[in-house]
MOPAC internal coordinates of N, CA, C and O (Angstrom, degrees):
PM7 1SCF
backbone

  N    0.0000 0     0.00 0     0.00 0    0    0    0
  C    1.4627 1     0.00 0     0.00 0    1    0    0
  C    1.5207 1   109.38 1     0.00 0    2    1    0
  O    1.2310 1   120.71 1   -45.02 1    3    2    1
  N    1.3022 1   116.25 1   134.98 1    3    2    1
  C    1.4676 1   121.31 1   178.30 1    5    3    2
  C    1.5180 1   109.90 1   -82.03 1    6    5    3
  O    1.2310 1   120.90 1   -41.87 1    7    6    5
  N    1.3213 1   115.89 1   138.13 1    7    6    5
  C    1.4616 1   120.32 1   176.80 1    9    7    6
  C    1.5170 1   109.50 1  -134.21 1   10    9    7
  O    1.2310 1   120.98 1   -20.49 1   11   10    9
  N    1.3258 1   115.73 1   159.51 1   11   10    9
  C    1.4576 1   119.78 1   177.08 1   13   11   10
  C    1.5224 1   109.25 1   -89.62 1   14   13   11
  O    1.2310 1   120.28 1     8.59 1   15   14   13
  N    1.3196 1   117.06 1  -171.41 1   15   14   13
  C    1.4620 1   121.70 1  -175.76 1   17   15   14
  C    1.5246 1   112.24 1   -62.23 1   18   17   15
  O    1.2310 1   120.23 1   160.76 1   19   18   17
  N    1.3265 1   117.16 1   -19.24 1   19   18   17
  C    1.4668 1   120.77 1  -178.30 1   21   19   18
  C    1.5245 1   111.12 1  -104.09 1   22   21   19
  O    1.2310 1   120.93 1  -163.32 1   23   22   21
  N    1.3585 1   115.83 1    16.68 1   23   22   21
  C    1.4597 1   122.16 1  -179.55 1   25   23   22
  C    1.5260 1   113.28 1    58.98 1   26   25   23
  O    1.2310 1   120.72 1  -149.68 1   27   26   25
  N    1.3198 1   116.23 1    30.32 1   27   26   25
  C    1.4571 1   120.26 1   173.99 1   29   27   26
  C    1.5219 1   107.13 1   -91.42 1   30   29   27
  O    1.2310 1   120.59 1   -36.77 1   31   30   29
  N    1.3265 1   116.48 1   143.23 1   31   30   29
  C    1.4595 1   120.19 1  -178.91 1   33   31   30
  C    1.5259 1   110.44 1   -66.39 1   34   33   31
  O    1.2310 1   121.21 1   -44.21 1   35   34   33
  N    1.3310 1   115.29 1   135.79 1   35   34   33
  C    1.4505 1   120.47 1   176.00 1   37   35   34
  C    1.5230 1   108.95 1  -100.96 1   38   37   35
  O    1.2310 1   121.00 1   -30.66 1   39   38   37
  N    1.3170 1   115.69 1   149.34 1   39   38   37
  C    1.4574 1   120.82 1   173.61 1   41   39   38
  C    1.5257 1   108.04 1   -88.82 1   42   41   39
  O    1.2310 1   120.73 1   -46.33 1   43   42   41
  N    1.3219 1   116.21 1   133.67 1   43   42   41
  C    1.4608 1   121.00 1  -176.68 1   45   43   42
  C    1.5219 1   108.61 1  -120.05 1   46   45   43
  O    1.2310 1   121.23 1   -54.92 1   47   46   45
  N    1.3215 1   115.24 1   125.08 1   47   46   45
  C    1.4597 1   120.79 1   179.46 1   49   47   46
  C    1.5177 1   108.72 1  -124.52 1   50   49   47
  O    1.2310 1   120.22 1   -35.63 1   51   50   49
  N    1.3156 1   117.19 1   144.37 1   51   50   49
  C    1.4585 1   121.32 1   172.76 1   53   51   50
  C    1.5262 1   106.78 1  -112.11 1   54   53   51
  O    1.2310 1   120.90 1   -64.93 1   55   54   53
  N    1.3205 1   115.88 1   115.07 1   55   54   53
  C    1.4617 1   121.84 1  -177.44 1   57   55   54
  C    1.5225 1   108.89 1  -125.77 1   58   57   55
  O    1.2310 1   120.58 1   -60.71 1   59   58   57
  N    1.3151 1   116.50 1   119.29 1   59   58   57
  C    1.4673 1   120.65 1   178.12 1   61   59   58
  C    1.5242 1   111.88 1    47.95 1   62   61   59
  O    1.2310 1   120.80 1  -129.70 1   63   62   61
  N    1.3360 1   116.07 1    50.30 1   63   62   61
  C    1.4657 1   122.65 1   178.56 1   65   63   62
  C    1.5268 1   113.86 1    66.56 1   66   65   63
  O    1.2310 1   119.97 1  -168.73 1   67   66   65
  N    1.3261 1   117.67 1    11.27 1   67   66   65
  C    1.4615 1   120.35 1   174.35 1   69   67   66
  C    1.5144 1   108.03 1  -112.32 1   70   69   67
  O    1.2310 1   120.91 1   -41.40 1   71   70   69
  N    1.3225 1   115.86 1   138.60 1   71   70   69
  C    1.4637 1   119.78 1   178.35 1   73   71   70
  C    1.5228 1   107.79 1   -96.60 1   74   73   71
  O    1.2310 1   120.97 1   -54.02 1   75   74   73
  N    1.3197 1   115.75 1   125.98 1   75   74   73
  C    1.4656 1   121.68 1  -177.49 1   77   75   74
  C    1.5247 1   108.48 1  -117.51 1   78   77   75
  O    1.2310 1   120.81 1   -50.94 1   79   78   77
  N    1.3256 1   116.05 1   129.06 1   79   78   77
  C    1.4633 1   120.92 1   175.88 1   81   79   78
  C    1.5098 1   108.77 1  -109.76 1   82   81   79
  O    1.2310 1   120.63 1   -43.28 1   83   82   81
  N    1.3354 1   116.40 1   136.72 1   83   82   81
  C    1.4602 1   120.56 1   172.96 1   85   83   82
  C    1.5173 1   108.05 1  -127.25 1   86   85   83
  O    1.2310 1   120.34 1   -15.23 1   87   86   85
  N    1.3038 1   116.95 1   164.77 1   87   86   85
  C    1.4563 1   120.99 1   177.64 1   89   87   86
  C    1.5145 1   112.83 1   109.03 1   90   89   87
  O    1.2310 1   120.26 1  -169.99 1   91   90   89
  N    1.3240 1   117.10 1    10.01 1   91   90   89
  C    1.4642 1   119.85 1   176.62 1   93   91   90
  C    1.5175 1   109.95 1   -74.55 1   94   93   91
  O    1.2310 1   121.26 1   -31.89 1   95   94   93
  N    1.3315 1   115.20 1   148.11 1   95   94   93
  C    1.4591 1   119.24 1  -178.58 1   97   95   94
  C    1.5282 1   111.12 1   -81.25 1   98   97   95
  O    1.2310 1   120.37 1   160.18 1   99   98   97
  N    1.3288 1   116.90 1   -19.82 1   99   98   97
  C    1.4612 1   119.86 1   179.42 1  101   99   98
  C    1.5216 1   109.15 1  -158.85 1  102  101   99
  O    1.2310 1   120.70 1   -14.07 1  103  102  101
  N    1.3040 1   116.26 1   165.93 1  103  102  101
  C    1.4599 1   120.35 1   177.34 1  105  103  102
  C    1.5230 1   109.67 1   -63.32 1  106  105  103
  O    1.2310 1   120.54 1   141.09 1  107  106  105
  N    1.3259 1   116.57 1   -38.91 1  107  106  105
  C    1.4681 1   121.50 1  -179.63 1  109  107  106
  C    1.5271 1   110.02 1   -61.64 1  110  109  107
  O    1.2310 1   120.29 1   138.31 1  111  110  109
  N    1.3126 1   117.06 1   -41.69 1  111  110  109
  C    1.4631 1   121.86 1   177.59 1  113  111  110
  C    1.5303 1   109.95 1   -60.07 1  114  113  111
  O    1.2310 1   120.53 1   135.48 1  115  114  113
  N    1.3244 1   116.59 1   -44.52 1  115  114  113
  C    1.4651 1   121.14 1   179.36 1  117  115  114
  C    1.5205 1   110.70 1   -63.41 1  118  117  115
  O    1.2310 1   121.19 1   138.11 1  119  118  117
  N    1.3406 1   115.32 1   -41.89 1  119  118  117
  C    1.4617 1   121.23 1  -179.72 1  121  119  118
  C    1.5261 1   110.88 1   -61.54 1  122  121  119
  O    1.2310 1   120.57 1   135.30 1  123  122  121
  N    1.3257 1   116.52 1   -44.70 1  123  122  121
  C    1.4661 1   121.10 1  -179.22 1  125  123  122
  C    1.5225 1   110.81 1   -64.51 1  126  125  123
  O    1.2310 1   120.42 1   139.32 1  127  126  125
  N    1.3150 1   116.81 1   -40.68 1  127  126  125
  C    1.4589 1   120.95 1   178.62 1  129  127  126
  C    1.5319 1   109.83 1   -63.56 1  130  129  127
  O    1.2310 1   120.47 1   135.09 1  131  130  129
  N    1.3127 1   116.71 1   -44.91 1  131  130  129
  C    1.4623 1   120.96 1   179.35 1  133  131  130
  C    1.5263 1   110.30 1   -62.11 1  134  133  131
  O    1.2310 1   120.61 1   139.60 1  135  134  133
  N    1.3110 1   116.43 1   -40.40 1  135  134  133
  C    1.4558 1   121.46 1   179.54 1  137  135  134
  C    1.5253 1   110.12 1   -61.95 1  138  137  135
  O    1.2310 1   120.48 1   135.73 1  139  138  137
  N    1.3282 1   116.69 1   -44.27 1  139  138  137
  C    1.4671 1   121.54 1   179.46 1  141  139  138
  C    1.5255 1   111.25 1   -62.64 1  142  141  139
  O    1.2310 1   120.43 1   144.47 1  143  142  141
  N    1.3275 1   116.79 1   -35.53 1  143  142  141
  C    1.4498 1   121.08 1  -179.18 1  145  143  142
  C    1.5352 1   111.88 1   -83.38 1  146  145  143
  O    1.2310 1   120.49 1   173.25 1  147  146  145
  N    1.3127 1   116.66 1    -6.75 1  147  146  145
  C    1.4656 1   119.85 1  -178.34 1  149  147  146
  C    1.5145 1   112.33 1    73.63 1  150  149  147
  O    1.2310 1   120.99 1  -150.75 1  151  150  149
  N    1.3480 1   115.71 1    29.25 1  151  150  149
  C    1.4597 1   120.94 1  -178.88 1  153  151  150
  C    1.5237 1   108.34 1   -86.30 1  154  153  151
  O    1.2310 1   120.64 1   -45.64 1  155  154  153
  N    1.3198 1   116.38 1   134.36 1  155  154  153
  C    1.4638 1   120.60 1   176.94 1  157  155  154
  C    1.5172 1   108.94 1  -104.68 1  158  157  155
  O    1.2310 1   120.51 1   -43.32 1  159  158  157
  N    1.3167 1   116.62 1   136.68 1  159  158  157
  C    1.4616 1   120.19 1   179.67 1  161  159  158
  C    1.4925 1   109.62 1  -145.83 1  162  161  159
  O    1.2310 1   120.10 1   180.00 1  163  162  161

């Protein structure tokens, strides 16, 4: 299960071959998670 920096469950969606996560508490939290996963945006 994917979680954010505060161990809250994230929602994971696959849309048109793109994986989208929602449920971050802030943009910075999302950015840090993406950085850890090596996601480029």
